[in-house]
C-alpha positions, 0 to 999 in steps of 0.5 A: 066528326071530331076525333072523340066521335070517332074514338066512340065509334071505333069501341063501338064497333070492336066490341060488335066485332069481338061478340061474332061467333067465331071469336066467341067460340075461339074463346070459349074453346080454349077456357072451356078446356080448363077445369080451374076457374083461375086458370080459366081468368087467367087463359081469357084474360092473356088472350085478350091483352095479347090481342090488344098488344097485337091490334096496338103494334100493327097500329102504331105501325102503319099508322107510323108508315102512312103518315110519313109517308112510307106506304104509296098507294100501289105498296098498300094494295100490295101490303094488304094483300100479304097482310091478308093472305097470311090471316087467311092461310092462318084462319085456314090452318086454324080450321083444320087444326080443329077438325082434325082434333074435331074427329081425334074426337078430343075436343 
């Protein structure tokens, strides 16, 4: 498979991933809390832009480290473990904060 095929496949998988229920719910929750349409569009666009910037930065860093041989197999496993744990703790914290808001009645 060529590079173009992989790029198209990556875009399609990314689009599918972006339509998962948790992503749609998070954006709808954030954007739906605003009354003005302009502010809703602005918040949605900012979330998208910041997400893409973060994704690009992390992808460039990992690609650079892998291509220059900075990450050995053992170190890669440790890196994935640490980053996965951070992501899990972030998701857990977000879930807990949403539950607290729900119980307070502000959702």
